[in-house]
C-alpha positions, 0 to 999 in steps of 0.5 A: 693427217700429214706425212706419207705413208713409208709403204706407199712411198717404198711402192713408188720408189719400186715402181720407178725402177730405184735400185739403190737408196743412200739414206742416213735415217733420222726421226722424220725418215725412220719408217721410210728407212725401215721399210726400204730395209725390208724390201729385198729388191732395193739395196740400202747404203747408210754413209757416215755423212751426207756428202759422202752419200752424194758421192756414193749415189754418183758412183752408182749411177756411173756404175748403171744403177739407179739410186735415190738419196734420202737426207735431211735438210741439214745434211743437204746443207753439209753435203754442198760441195759434194752435190756441186762436184757429184751432181750439179758439175758433172750432170748427173741425175740424182733425185733427193728426197730432203727431210725439211727439218723444223717445217711441222714446228713452224707450221704449228707456230712452235718457238722457237723455229728450228733454224734449219727451216727458212733456208731449206727452199732458198738453199734449193733455189740457189743451186737452181734445183727443181723441187716439189713438196711431198706433204701426204700420199696426195703428193706422192706422184712428185717423186716420179715427177722429179725423177722425170726432171732429173732424167730429163736435165741429167741434173739433180732434183729434190722432193722436200718432204715436210712431215716425217712418214708414218708406217 
């Protein structure tokens, strides 16, 4: 089965000490978003735009919190300037979980391939952000790995998930 369990993912997020999640839910993250809303120890914020979400997470971090940002690859594209100005430039160790819209269709050979799919990893590399892929429960350790990279470098790091979360 492809995709990670929302319940197991929330357990990892809690174990890593994240206090807040900034998320604009979409089809792939809906189960994870709901599981986070049902978690009393994590505050969930839903901004109106992804760039606003990056700025909100940066503000939470400045205020002593430990935020996690969940957005889709198209939202990452929209949030580029905020990521530069509120993460990369000021050296704020944000962890981003980025949904790879178009990945399942591309892997299945479905045509046409979503136009956002081929730009995701090249864009992350262009920003020189370390990243790993989360494709199933077997990969949940990459969340902690990338959180440690973000904290160790004081720069954003990315976990790209290719399939939607399962309940």
